[in-house]
N, C-alpha and C positions, 0 to 999 in steps of 0.2 A: 836411560836409555838400556834396556839390559843385552847379557851377554850376547846371548842366543839370536836377541833380533842383527844384532852389529852384524855376527858372524852369517848370519843370513845373507848375505849383500855380495861376498863374497864366491867369483862363479868362477869356472873354466872357460875358456874358448872352443871352443868346436875346431878341431885337429882332426888332417886332412887322413890320418890313420881310424881318428873316432867315425870318422864317414864311412870309410872300409868297411869297418864294425858293424856300420847300421846297415849298409848292404849285403852285411851276409846275410843278418835278421830277415831282412826284408823283400833283396831283390834290385837289384839298381837302377827299375821303375817305377821306384817308389819310396826314394832318396832323393831329391828337389831342394839341389841348392841355385846359386846365381841372381841377385836386385830381382829382373825381372822376371823370372819364373815364383818367385815367394810375392813380388809383393803385393797381391791377393791374399793371402795369409798376415801380413804384417798391418791390417785395419776390419773396421767391422762398422754395423752402423753409426755406432759415437764419433758424433762429429767430424773435422775432418782427419782427426787423429794417424799417426804411421809409426810403426815399432817392426823391424823388420828382424822377421829370425833367422839365426845363420844357418839352418837348414829346416825345412821339413819332411816329415816321415810320416806314412802312411801305412799304416800295421789293419792287417784284416783279421785277427783274432786276439781271445786274450793272453796266452802265450807271448805271444808279440808283446804286446803292450807291455810283459810284466817282465820280457827279455831287456827290452830300453829302459824301461824305469831301473832297471837293477844295475842295468849298465852306465845310466844316470846318475843315479845316486853314489853310488862306488867313486865315480869322476868329477864331483858337484859341479855337474851341466844343469842349468836350470830348465825344468821342460813346462812350457805351456799349452793342453789342451783346447782342440779348438773343434767347435760342431758347425754350422754353415754362417756361423760370422753377421747373421740378425741382432749381438746384443746391443744395449744401451749407455753400458755403464765402464765398455770398455774391458772386460772382464778377460776377453779372447784375447789381448794385446800383449804379444810378448817384449815386454818393457827392458827387459836384461838380455834379450839376442834368444840366442844357447836353440832348447830345440822346442819348435812346432808341430805339436803332436794331431795331426788332423784326422780324425773318425769320420772321416765320409765313405768309407771300406765298410763299417759297420751298421750296414743297409737292411737288414732281414727282419720282419719279423715271423722269428721262431716258432710260435704258436698261437692259437687261438684255441681255450678250453671253453669251448661254451658251456660246459656240463658248470664251470665253477667262475665265470663271469670273472677269470683273466685269458692277460695275454701278456705273452712273454716276446721282448725285444729288442733290436742292438741299437744302439744310442744315436746312429745315422740316418734312423726313420726319419723321416718329414711327419712333422703334427699332420697333416690334411692328409699324407697317406694312409697312416695307422688307422683315422677317422670312416677314409671312403671305405676302407678294407673291414672294421666292424659294421659300419652301414651294410651292408651286404647283406650280415648278418644278423640285425636287429640290435645289437650290442653297441655301447655307446661310450665314447672321451672322451668328458666335457670338457678340462683343458682345451681354450682355442685361443692363443695371443694372437694379436694383431698380422704378423707376421708369420699363420701356422701354414703357406704357403709352402712356406720354404727354410722354417726355423725344425731344428734338430731334436729328439724329442732328448737326449743328451742337455744341454742348451736349457730343455725346456726343469728340468733334473738343478743341472746348476743353479738358476736363478727358481727357483719355483714358481716357474710363467703363472699368468691365470689368465686373465683374457675377458671378455666380455661374459660368461656365463659362469664366470665363477660367484658370481653375485648370487646363485641357487646352488650350485651344484661345488663351489669350492675347489681349489687350486691345485696344481701339480702335488701339492702335499698332501692331497686329501686319497688321491692316488695311488701312490706307490706302495706294495707289498714288502719287495724285497732286491736289492742290488748284487749286482756281482759288481765289485772292486778293487782296483789294481790300487794296494798301496806305493809311496815314493821307496821304498825297498824292494819292489817286484812280489811281496810272496796278494794270496788271491784270498780275498773272502768275501763269504755272504752275511749282507748287515742282519738282514731279520729270516720270516719263514713268507715261505705260501701260502699267511692264515690272513682269515681276516683279527682275530684280536694274535696282540705281542706282546709277552709283561713276563721277556726271556731276559734278564741283565739292562740295559743300559740302550736307550735306542738310536742302533749306530743308522739305520735306516735313516731319519729325520736329521740328524748327524751330516748327515751326507747331505740332503736336500736344500739349497741353497748357499750351500760350502763355494760355491764355482772353481773346482777345481783344483782347491790348497788342499786339498785332505785326500783324494787322490780322484784315482780315473773310473770313472764308468764304465762296463764294460757287458750289461745286461741291465733289464730290467723289467721288472714284473709288475706292471698297473692292475687293483681290481675296474670290471668294469657293471655300468648299468644298461635294465633294458633300453632301445631307442626309443625317449618321444615321436608319435606320429605325428604330431602336427608343429607349427607356428605358427599365432600372430605376429604382425609387426603393427607400431602405431607410431608416429612424427608427429611429437606436442613443440607448435613453436609458443616464444616467448619472449616478451618486450624487457623482461627483468631477469638476468643471472639468478640473482638473488633469488627472485621465486618462483625459476627453475631448480634449483638448490633445495629449498625448502618442498618446495613438492615431492622430492623423493623420499621422503621420510614419511611425509604422510599420504602415500602410499600402500605405505607396509603397514601403520596405521590402522588402515582401514582394510587390511587382514586379504592383501593380496601378497602373492606371491612368485612374481616376474624373474624369468628368466635371465632378462639382460635387462640394463636403465643405464644409460650411456646421457651424457655431457657432451654438450658442442656446441664452441662459440663459431658464429654466422660462418669467420675468416675461416677456420678447419674444414669445413662441407666449399665453401668457398674456392680453396687452394686446395683439393682433393678433384674435385671439380673438371679447377684449369688445368690437369695436372694430366686427367685422363680426355679430356674434349670432354664431358660430359655435360648434359645443361641439367643445371643448378637454380630456381630462381629462390631471393629471398630478400621479400618483402620488407623494404626499411627501417620499419618498427621493430623486427628481428632484432633479439639482442641476445636468443639464446635457446637451444636445443635439446628436448627429451628425445632419445628413442628407448622404446619401450618394447620387449620381447616377453610373450605371452609362447608356453608351451603345453604337451601333455599330451593327453587322447580323445579327451572326449573333447569336441569340437563346441558344445552349446554350454559346456560346463565354460571351457574357453573364450566363448564370447561374452559372457555372462565377466567375467572377471575384465574383461575387457572394457566396458559399460562399468563396472568400478570405476577401473584406474582413472578411467578418462572425465570419471562425476568427480575428480580429488585432482586431476589436469585443469576442470573447468574455474573447480572452486576456490585455485591459486592462481588463475588469471590467464591461464592459457590461451593462444588468441585459435589457435585451431587443430583439429586433431584430427590429421592424418589417417586414414589403414592406406596398408601395402596388399592391397586383393591380392593382386602374386607374385608366383615363385617370381618370376620377371623383377618384380617392383620392391620384394623382399633383397633379392641382391643386388639391385642396383644401391640402394641406400646402405647394403652392409657393405658393398666397396668403397661406399664412400667411406666408407666411419673405419676400415678397417685401412685406407689411404692416407689417414692425416698427416699421421707419422713422418709418414714420407712424402706428401704432398709440400711439406713445411722446407725439408730437409733442399726438396727439388729446385725450390723458389730464393733462398734464404741462405746465408747462416747460421746458427743456434746451436743450444742448449737446451737442456729437456730432465727435465726436474719430477722426478716420479714420486711426488709428495702424496702420501697418505693419510688423513685421518676420522672417527666416528664419522659414521656416515651423518649423522645428525649437524655435527660442525665443518660441514662443505661450504653452507652459503658464509659462514665467519670465512674458514682457506680462500676464497671466492674472492669474497672483498675486500683481506688484507692484498695476495698475490697480487690484483690489480693497483693497489692502495703503496705496494713499495716500489711496484713497477713505475706506478707516477714519478714519483719521487726521486728514483734514479735515472727520469728519462726514456726506459724499454719500456718495447711496446710486447704483448704475448699472445699469443692463440693455443687457449688450454681446452683443454678437451679428457674426456678418460670416462674412467666406470665410477658412471657417479649413486650405483647402489650398493657401495662396499666403499665407500666414500674418497675414493684412490685419482686424483687431480694430477690430469700430466701436463705441469706451466710448460711450455715451447717460449724462451727468450728468444724474441729475433734480433741479430743483429743490425739489421738495417743501414744506415750514416751514421750510427758508434764510431769510436774513434779503436782504434787499436787498443788507447793505452789504459782506455775504460775495458775494455771485454776483457784485456786481460786482466787487469789489478783491481779496476773497482765489482769489478758484476761480480764478486766475491763476495762482498759486503755483503749486495742485495742476496746473493743465495742464502747465505748464511741468516738474513734476517728472515725469509721466507720457513727454512727449512726451526730454525727457534719458533716463530710462529706455530709452525704443525707440533713438535715437541709443548707449545703451551696447552693446546686444544689436544691433548694426550694421544699422538700420530707417533708417526717416525716417517725419516727422507727417502725410504721407500719400497715402496711393495709389491713393485711386480718383478721390477729391471736390475736390481741388485748393484750391491755398492763398486765393486768391480777399484778402477781405476779413478777414474773422473770423483769421486765422493768419495772418498776415503776419510779426505781430508772435512769432514764435516762430520766425523763419526763420534766427536766427542759431544756435539750439539744433541745426542741421543742414550749416549752413554758414557756414564762416571770410566776413570781410570780402570780401579780395580775388574772395572767386569769387559773393557776391553782384555784387561792382561789378563783375565782366564781364556779367552778366547783364542792369544794368542798361545798360551801354556797349552791349549789344548791340540792346536796348529803345528810347536811343537811336538807333543807326545805322534802321532800321525810323518809329523814330515821334520824329523830331528838338521836333517841338510836343508833345510825350508828349498826346498830344487820346482818344487809342483805350484805353481803359480804362482811365482814371490810379486812382491809390492801390491798385492791387493788385497782390500777390506781394510788393512792395517798402515 
């Protein structure tokens, strides 16, 4: 193990004197101590894991973040940045204690630049709040994770979040023009420029996106925007075979269609979500899978023609029926169910969620393989996800499995699932990141020398390994 990696694990505890320094920087009201007060910052949405920070700091501006990092870097105190805590890979868990750096006060939309189709925001703005503000001006920021009603844009940057409409419009990575970032030593940089083109040295913007707070703390974001599509149409297609549903996805694109979303859901996913919300959702006995497909645009006639073509493809792949959501309320009903599946799965059971992704045409092979692995090891899965871009969320349910199996043997099964992803030219995370829980599987998709290169990049940005230590590697 490299020397710099060993050195990274040696940290100093937060002392009462250091607490006083933090209070001088922020004011006492924004320095949170005590187990009960910091409990909410000890967890995110990753399984049932808890790691308590020694203190939680709530800065309100870039200078305060800079002063905190300068001090923590000099005193070897680890710092774990935190957004809304909706992550699913343990990226916001302060596993070495230290400082939990909450970005919740960075909650302003600073400027909507309609002339240049750009918006400047702070990282604590909620995704859906930005979308709603832009909608009033006819502008569109497409990335829309399932947790869009609560997740922070800074967290979306940390994981390069996607969501259903990444299929047509791309992920967070495709919309970031520039970032203001505070480095581990307190230096403040801009990673790019507020321009649509950028070819000025290494692209530090893209390096920061998906880095999970291990290279710097984002304090300002400039996104590019596009015009808001005026209309959406939504279809729900049940299938008697999950493999046929997965195969139909590629057929839609081969037919020349370009839906804005194409989601795969097993019946148990909708059932769990409907039960949690106490909503009625009838599932016929023969149904084994659903596709939820959205088309957007400005010309309703053209959109209807596209939906007709998609319907033809669905029926050609043995869809049992194709239902159209005719009203806004019906569309919201189906999207509420779809976006709630992850939460509903956790609500009803202990689970582990694996964020698998493969080239789209390999989705039927991946799904079949996941089910075969589950059958061999004796566990149940609920699968759903963004079928249009090959991103399948595999929820493994504990049910009546023993603690011994859950804590030891299950790793072997997950390893097999990820090895299958690698074999199919995919990888182990499409949008949830690596964080804490996936880092032990990184060797499956990356050779040692590539991981060492990433560690050296980390070392260049953060020589004392104070920023979100213990993640990714």
